[in-house]
N, C-alpha and C positions, 0 to 999 in steps of 0.2 A: 979187476973192482973189488968188490967185499962182499966175502961169503955172508949166507944167511946167520948161522952161528953166531960169525966174529958182532956182525949188525944185532942183534941177540943179546950179547953179553951187554951192547954200549947199551941197549936200554933196560937191561939191566940193572947198571953200574947207575944208571940214570937213580934209578927207584932208589937206590941206596941208602939213596944222600938223602934225597928226600926226606927217607926217615929219619937220618940222622938230624934237622931240621929240628929248634928245637921255640917251645911257645917264648914268646917276647913280655918280660915286664913292664908292663910300663905305669912310669908315678898314675894314685887318682886324680892331680892336680893337675897333668899337664894340658887338660882340653881345657879347663878354666884358665891356665894361662897363657894358651894359647890364647882365647877371645878375646884377655885383657888385651892382651897383646895386639888384635886386629884392631879394637874398640881403640887402642889408646889412638892409635893413625888416623885412625877414618877423625877424630876428634882432632888435628897437627894439623889439616886441610885447609888454606885457604883460600879464598874466593879470586875471584880474577883478577875482580877490578877494588876490590881493595881496600886500595888509597882515594879512590873517588866516590868522597866520603858527599855529602850533602853539602857544605860548606859550599865545596868547590861545583856542582852541580847546578845550585843556586847563581854561583859567580860567571861558570860556561853560560848558561840564560840570558842573564842580564848582559853580557858581553853578544853574545847574537843575536838578541836583538834591541841595543843600541844600531850596533850594525843597519841593521834590516832598515830602522827610522832614519838613519841617517840614508841608506842610499833612498830611501823614497824620496825625505825630503829633496832627495838632490837628482830627482827626477823631478819634481814639480816644481822645484826653482828652472830650472834651465829648459823646462816649454813652452819659457818668455821667445828664448833664443831659435829655437828654431827656425824661424825666417833666416839667419845670419847663417845656420846651418848647410842650410837646400844656396843658399849663392856663395857660400865654403864652395862646394861639392860643383856647383855650376861654374866655377871660376877654374877650380882643380878641372875640370870637364877642356876645357876650350882656352887653357894652356898646355897639357898635353894632349890635344888634337881626336879627344875621347866623345866628342860630337860631334854628331853626322848634322848634316842638315835633311838628309835627303830619308825619304821613311823604308826603307826598302829591308826585309826583314835579318834580307845576305852578309848587312852592314852592319 
């Protein structure tokens, strides 16, 4: 165990070191230079979607609309053939014995 005299001596040495610290002189324009560097870094940041220009946005929108109109046109043209699709389903069910004549729920 350290004695109290030894601890008091270490505390005194610590305070002596604090007295030897001198004031640091800083250039008057240091703050100005640091702030200019920070502002320059902020200006260099680019948005994430900078490549997604208005021309590209217009092209993407037109492609999406063209696909939508094509899908709607295809859906309405195939509505006439709905009778054949039901007969195709019935044919498939008969071919693989998926159709039953009983009206039981458990079948």
